N, C-alpha and C positions, 0 to 999 in steps of 0.2 A: 293194351288200348291203343289204337291205332295213331301214330304219331299227328297224323290230318284232323285228327280231334282235342289233341293237347290246346291249352291256353297258348296265346302268343308268347308270355313269361314263360312258360316250362319249355317251350319250342326256343327259347333264348340260352336255358341252364343246358340242353341238348348240346346246342352250339357251340359252346363252351370247350367241350369235353373232344371236340372234332378238330383236328386241322384244316385247312383251307383245302387242302385235294378231297378229304373227306366233302367237306363241304361241294364243291361241288359235283361232285360225285352223287351226293344226294339230290341235288337242283334237279339232274339230268333223270329222276326217277318220275316226277310226273308234271305234269303245268299249274300244279298247286304249288309244289315246293320249290317250283322254277323262282319264286319270289322270292327265296333268300338271296338271291344275287343281282335282286331288282329294286328292291324295296329298300326305301334310305337308312332307317333305321336299323334295320339289320345288317346291311353294308358297314354301318360305322361303327357298330359295338365288334363284329369280327377285324376292319383295317384296325384299330383300334388297341385291340385286344390280341392279334395274331400278327399284324405286321406293320406295329407303330414305325418302324423308321424306314419303312418303303418311300419310294419319292411318290407313288402313287397315292399314300396316304398323307404324306404333307402336301402334296397339291390337291387334297380334298379336303383341308384344313382351310385353304384360301378360300378355294369356290366351291365349299359345300357341296358336293356333289360327291356323295360317299359313295353311292351306285355307281357309278362311271367308274369310279376309281378303282370300285373293286372289280367286275369286268375286266378291266384291263389290266391291274395286276395277274390275274387268274388266265387271261388268256397269253401275257409276256411269258407265265410260267410254262403254258400250253404249249407255246410255240418252241420256247426252247427244248423242253424235255422229248417233243414230238421231231424237232429238227424239220421242223416247218415253217422259216422265214415268211414275213408277212408282205416285204419289199425289197427288191436287190436292182442297183440302177448305177450307172456311171454318174459322179455327180462333178466331175473335174478332172483338167489336166494340169499337171502341175512338175517341175525340179524336187522340190522338195515341203517337205509335210508334216504336221503333227496332228492328234487325233488327241481332246484329253476334257472331259465332261459335257463331251456331246457338242464338241466344236471344233471343226475342222477348218483348220489352219494352210494355206500351201503358198507358196511361191511358183508363178509363173510369168514370162515375160516382163521383169521388172516390176512386176505389181505382186502384193502381199494382200489374196484372198483369204477371207472367212465368214464360214458359214455353219449357221448354228442350227446341226442335223438334227438334233432331239426334237429342237419347236421348228420343225418342219418349217422354216425359215424361206419363202419365196424368192429374198432381196440376198445378197453379199457386200458385206463392208471390202472395199475396195482398195487399200494401200498404197498409192505411189511411193515406193521405198526410196530413189533418189532426194522426191522434194520431204520425206520424210529425213532424213539424212541431216537434208541442207536445214532444216530448221531446228530438229533436236542437236546435233554435233556440225557447227558450222567447219569448223578445220576440217573437215571431212572430205570437203570439195577438191581438195590436197592431194587425196589419196585415192590411185585409180585403180590399183588391185586391191579387191577386199572382199567380204566373203559377211551373207548373212543366215542367222545360225538361229530358227525358231526353239525357243525355250519352255512356252507354259502358257497356253491360255484359260483365264479361268474370270468369271464376275465382270464380264465385259473387258477384262485387262489379257494384254497382250503382253509377252516379256521375250525377247530379239538380244541378240548379241552380235554386234559388230566390228570386226577384227581384222588384221591384215598384220602382215610378214615387219616385224623392226628389227634390222640387222645389228649385230655386236661384233666388236674387233677387238675390246679388251675383256678382263674379268672374265669369272665362272661361266656365262652363257655365251660363247666364243659362238658363231654360228648364226641362227635365227631361231628369235623367239618373237611370242605373237603379244602384241596389243589390242587393246581396241575399248568399246563401253558395252556396260548394260545399257539398253533403251527399253522405256516401259512408259506404255499409252495406254488411255480410255478410248476402244471405237464405240462406245457411246455417247460419251462427252466428245469426242475428238477433239482431244490435245493431249499432252505429251506429259507426263505424271511427273518423271526421272529418268534422269539418264548420270549412268556413274562410271566415272574413267578404272580402268584395269590394266594395270601393267602386270607385266612376267606373267601372261595369262598362258594357261594349256584350256584350250578352246572346248576340247571333250571332257572334261571334268567339271563341267558346271551343271548344276540343280538349279531349278527354281519353283516356285511353291507360292500360291496365295487364298488369299479367300479377298472378300471388300474391305478386309481392315490393315492387312500385314501382307507384306511378300517377303519370303525368306531365299536368301542367295547366299548356295552353298558351295564352296570350292575348296581344292586342297590348296595349304600352303606351301611356297617354295620356298620360306625363309625359317623353316624348321626341322630337324631332323624327326624321324619314325610316322607315324600316324596322326597327323594332327591335319584338321577338317577348319575352316574359318565357316562360321555361320554370320551371315548380316542380316540384317533385319530393316523393313524399312516401314513403317508407319502411315499407311497411304491418308486415312483424314489429315492427319498432323504436316503431311507434308517432308518428316524428317527421318534422315537415317539415323541407325543404330550404332555405336562402334561395332567393331566386328570383335566377337568372340573367340578365340581357338581353344579348339574342346580335341584332345587324343581319344580316337575313334577309330572302330573297324572299318568303316567304310569310307576311310580316304583315300581311297586307290579305284574308286569307283569310275567306270567308263560307260556313256551313253548308253552301249549295246547290252550292259548288264545288267541295268534298270530292269527292276521284274523281274531278275534273275537270281541275283545275289544281294540286290539293294531295292528296298523300298522307301519313298518320300512322300510321304501324304498328308493334310491337315483334317482334322474332326474335332467339330465341340471347340473350338478354342485352343487346338494345342496344335503342334507341326510332331509327326510322330517318324522315326527315323527306325528302318529293319535291316539287319545284317545277317544271313547264314553263312557269310562268309568267318574261318577258324584258321589260328598256323595252326600246323602239323603238332607244334609242338602243348596248343595247349589240349590236344586233346588224345594224345600218346598215355597219360596217366592212368584214364580208363576207358578212353574212345567214346568216348561220349561228345556230341557238339549239340552247341547251343546258338541261341539266337540271342543278338544284342541286339539290344534296344534304347531306344533315347527319346523321351516326348520333350518338348519346350513348350510352354504357353505362351503365346501370341503376344502377352504383355511383355515376357521374359523377367517377369520377376523371381523365377526360379528354374532351376533345371533338375529332372529327376530322369535316373535311369535305375533297370531292375538292377538285382545282387545278380551275382556271376551265377549262381544256380538259379534263377528265376524263371528261365523260360527253355527247358533242355528239347531240344530237337529231335535226335536220334540216336541209337546207339548203333554202332558200328558191326556190331556181331549180327544186326538183321542182314547184314549182305552188303556187295560190293554196289556202286549205285553209277549211271551211267549219266553225268553230270551236262550232256548237252541238251537231254532234254528238262531240265531243271526250269521250273520258275514258278513263283509267287509272287501274289497278289495281297494288298491291305482292303479290309473292307469293312462295312457297319453291317452287323446282322439285322436281317430285316425283321426279324422277332424279337430280339432283344435287344437290338441297341447297341450291343458290345463290338468293343474294337476288336478284330479276329485277321488271322494272316491264315489264308491257304497257300500248300506247295505243293505243287507234283515231284514227284521222284519216280526215274527209272531205275527199277532194283533187281536183283537177282536174290530174290529172297532167298538166305537161310542159303544161298551158294548153290540155288539150283540154277539148273543150265538154259531157262527160259528164266525172259525177264517179264517183269510184270509193271506197269504205271500205276503208281497209286497216289490218291489226293488225299491230303492230310490236313486237317483245319486245327486250330492250335487259338484257343480264346487268351488274350493278351490283358490281363489281371497285373492292377498297379498295386504296389503292396499300400497300406496305409500311410500318415503325415508321419508317423514314429517310427514305422519300418524303412521308410522309402531312402534313400541316397542321395542325396543333390552330388553335381558335378565336384565339392570339393573333398566328399568322400572320398571320391578315386584319384585324388591331386592330380587333377587335369587342369592344364594351362600355368596358371600360380599358386603358390600354396593354398589361397583359399578359391582355388576354380575362378578367381577374375585377370584382370591383365595386372600383370605385375606393373605398371608402366604407372596402373593409377586409375584407368578407365571404371569405371562403376558397374554392374550387370542389374543394377537395379531399375525397375520402372522408367518410363521416362525414353524419350529421343531427343537427340541434340546431332548437331550440322547442317549445314546451311546445304539446300537441297541445285540440283542444277547441275554441271561437270563437276561434281566432286570425285579429287582423286581417291582410287583403294586405298584402305590405311595399312597399307605397307608396312611403314614404318613405325608404325604403333604396334604390327603385333609381338607378341610376349614370345618370349623364349626359354620354354619349360625347361624345370631342371634337369637336367641330363641323367641325377639319380634316381628319379622319378620310377617308378616297377614301369612296364608298359605291357601290354597285351602278350604275352604268349614267352614270356622271359622266366627264368627257372624260379625267380621269386614269387612271381604270380603264383607259382603252381605248388610248391615246396609244401604246405598243409596239404594238397590232394594225393600226393604220391602216400602219406603213409594214412590212408584211410581207406576200406573196402570200396570197391568200385561204386559209382552210380546207378542205380537201375532204374530207366525211365518208368513211371506208374501204368497199369494198364489203358490204353485210350479208351474214349469212349468210341463205339461201334458207329454211331452216328457223325463221328469225324473223322472216319477212315472210310475211302471208298476207294477199293482195286475197283481198277480200271481195264483199259484194254491191253491184253497181252498178244494181242495180233495171231492168236490159236484160231479163229473162226472166221478171218479175214485177210484182207491184204497188207502184207507189209511196207511199209512206208520207210522210209530214209528220213532224217531230221534236216536234211535241206529241201524236201518235197512238203513240210509244212511248215506253213508262213504261218500260221496263228495256233497256238494251244492256249485252252481259256478251261476254266471250269466255275460252275454254276450252284453253290451251294446252296440258294433259294430250293431251288428243284432238282438238287442231285442228280447234276447232268455235266458231262464235259462234251466242249465241240472242237474240233480240230481244224483248221483249213487245208486240204489238201491237197497237191495236184494230184489226178488219179487219172491218167491217161485212157482213153477207150482203149478195148483190146482190137476193136477194128483199126484203130490208128494210134499205136505207139510212141510215136514222135512228137504228136502233138500235145500242148499244154492243157489240162484242161481243171480247172478249178472246184471242186464238189467241199462242201460240207458232211462233216462226220463225227458223230456223236452218239453217245449211250447214256443211258439212264437207271436207276434202279426206283424200286418202290417195295414199304413195309409190307413185311408178309401177314397174313390172320394168325391166330393165335394156334388155329389146326395146322395152320403150314408151317409155323416152327416146328409143332411135337412131329408132324410128318418127314421134315427136314433132320429131324433128331435122329428119329429111327433108322431114316433110310442111309444116314451117313454112317452110323455102327455098323452097319452089314456091305458097302462099298466095300469092293476089294481094292478099290486106288484111289486117291484122290491127289487132287492138286499139292502145292506146295504151298500157295496163298489161299488155298481153301482154309488147309490145318494152320497156318499161321492168325490167320481172320478168321476163326472158327468162330468166334460170335458175328461180327460179321455177316458172314454170308449165313447164320442161323435167321440174324433179326431183318436182311434184304435179300431181294430174288433181284439179282442182274441180268438186265435185259442185254439180249446183242446190237452192238452196235450196227448204225444205220447209217446209208449217206445221201445226200440231196443232191442235186435235183435223182433222178433216176437216170437209169441205163436208157440210149436211147435203143428200140427194138430195132435191129436191122435188116428185120421180113418188111416193117412201115413203118417209114421213118416219118417223125413228129416237126413238121415246121417249126412249130410254134414252141418245142424243146430246145429246136437248134439253136432260135434267138437269145433263149435263155442262159445257154452255153456260153454265148458271143460276148453277152452282157459280163456274164462272169470270167470268161476267159478271152478278153477282147483281142482279136486276131493280131492286128500289128503294134500290139504291146505283147506279146511274149518276152518273157525272160524273169529275171530275180523278182520274188513276191516281198515283198514287207506289209506285215500289218500292226495293228494296235486292238483292241478290246472292252469293249466295259460290259454292264449287267445285261443291255440289251440291245447290242448291235457291233458290227465289224467295220471296220473298214481296210481295205489293203492298197498298197499300189501296187501293178505291173507295170511292167517294161523298165526302162531305164538302162537298157542294155545297146552294144554294138554303138556306142557314140550317139544315142539317141536319147537326151537327159529329159526328156517327155516321158511321164508315166500318167496311166490311165488311172484314176481312183475311182475307188468299188466302194459301196453302201450298202451294206444288208443289213435289216432291222429286225429285230424280235419284237418288235413293241407296235399294236396295232393302232396307236392314237397316234404315229409317227407318219405323215402322208405328205408327199415332194408333189409341187404343184404340175399338173400336164403329166403326170406317170399314169399310163395304161394300164386299164387290166387284163392279165395276163389273156391271149386270144384264142390260146389251143383249150380241149378238152381238158387239160389237167388243173384241179383246182384244188384245195385243202380242204377236209373234211373238217370244219371248224366244230366244237360243242355247239349244239344248239339254242342251250339254254344260256349260252353268254351273250345270245344275240337277240335283239328285240325286237327284231324283224319276222316278217313271216320265217316258218321255218323250210330248211329246205331237202331235201332227198340227196343220198351220195350212194353209187356204188363202188366196190374196190377196184381198184387200177390193177392189173396187170404186167405192169412192167418188170422188168429181169431183178431192179434193183430191192423189190419189197416182194416178191415172189414167196422167198422161204421165212417168212415172219407168221405167226401164228394170228389168233384170233381174238376177240374180247376187247383187253386194252392195246395193243398190239395194231388192232384195226384199224383204232383211232389216229394214229400214228402213220397210217397209210394215207397214201394218195387218192384222191378220188374222181371218179367219171361224172362230168355236169354238163349242163348246157353249152352251145355254144355261145359270146356272147351276143346278145341282138344287133347291135351294130355292124356285124361282121366287118370291126378296121380291117382294111389291108396293110401286112405288116412286111418288111425290108428287113432283110439278113445281110446288108452291109457292114461292114465294119463302124466303131463308132467315130467318127469325124469330132477334130477338134473346132470347140465353138469359137463364133465370130467375134468381132470386138462388139460391143453396146455403147452405147451413150448412157451414162448413168447420171443420178442428182448430186448437184453438187453440195458438197457441206461447209462448217464455220471452217473446216481447217484445210488449208489447200492441198495439201497431199492428200485426202479423204473422201470419197465420194462411194455412195448407194447403187449397185447394178443389180438389175435382174442377175439371176444365181446361173450360172453355169449350165445346171444340170437340165435348164428351161428349153436352153438352146441346142444342147448336145442329144435330147431326146432318147437317150436308149435306157428304158427303165420298165419293171413292171412292178404291180402290186399284188396280191395275189386274196384278198379280200373275198368274200362269196355273202 
């Protein structure tokens, strides 16, 4: 019986056996099945069963528009896997910046500007830094030389560090040390929440994470020997600080540059998670197996637990050497299951092979039951019972006054020097007398052998500003400096990415037969045989395409000037999340100003005043995902996409479309800095609301058709 003749209930059962990519492909077959992505009840069933933890599903629960949420999710995944963004724009100019939770914070000419890009904000919150410090830290008026470092932004709460050098002439801290204060304020309520005094400060070894209920401030202790980290908790609704708790922990020596490389700190579902892939050599030499070290603390601070020492295996060194420069990792919540996972990219010489392969490994962080879990006291961290030896309790609740509260350095505990530390012989003596640990076979779905540069240009690590991986669509994306062959000395930023898709059953059988008769297979294919058997890996492609030297495209030249602002060539630094890139260009040669570029893969993000791409190149979007009238496209003959096949690959190519109806004139000059505009005052003297700078800069395109 035809699928079109089945009752609605039967169709829903069929959909239960398909993943979202299959549903999307099915919706392309005819206009009748197009309702799979437009009908609200079907969309709700699909989202709640196959992507319950996705942002689109959470938003659909609030606005009850599941059909829109499903199409938005499918478009985002398709945009990432096809390496075809929906928007690119210069959104600001600044000296220092952070990008977290879809919000961009950057400093510019004595101002701190806050722009919510995920919400397509047309206005920015503008904070006068001097006036903010005058209110939060009145004594700061006497300090002329100071710095302000941005730490975190989440749930309309911004954390920053005010610090300065404090000279010492006597004692163990001869020379100069830093002192300062942690300043936390709410951009929606326009008020300072708390200020915490910090002495003997290491400005580069601070981490702040928060949600709307609690804020965690993590720093290394200067009063202990060994790997001791202070965890300070601030209860936002109660406006009170918790006593600092000291823990012996592998992440004691983290640097800001190593966040997302060797250490991760994130908040999920009422817990803060800390994960480190760093291990001392002595820990590994017994059987050469490295581990993830993981800690989870509930925001109520009533208990703390970490995995058993052997609970989260990472890799076996017999797999081959690593190039640590290419390592990155990120904790995330799986959209399909809601489980907390970590994805790590490692560049390895697999089995000692002469060529390297960048492989992406996904590991599920499974916590033991309450009977099997270990609290801090089980590992003798801090005092004998895991709490402060001075008598400070770690039970629920918060104490202490708000305001300019001094750091509790004098109350920090001094752990027993006889306690075993990670890496010493006492913690390894049992391991040496047993057989080597062997990592269990990995699920092929959790291993993605990526780019080995065998079929494309070879990029140095310094040419890659962003390395990312998106598990929801099995795709890696890199932001690379890929100069044009006609002008090799000019910086040119592009996105380079590759994806994979599941093989059909007959394809798996064909691959198995062919692999047995191949005279030569790569080491990676031999090592990851089950992975290559299950997945077909597509060749990496780059966006935007190359210019045709015989027929220059002025619109494409404009796009490259947005991605690589001409007056801001130099070092590139960037950050990413599951739906966007942000990177800063410039800041070299004495010019502290950097151009901040935003690239979005989410079709719902629309910056006011951003023009449609004026040239003949637009992206071939899936027709079944659009509610508007269907459009036809033809393939683009650009050199960047010439070598790719038909079928599925053709949907990843760029298309030719009609010129925009209004024939807007285009300019090819470099982005100019935005002029000052008058903003709307708020209840706080240090805070105003102004139109977003990107509306004045006017350098950006969207690629929706």
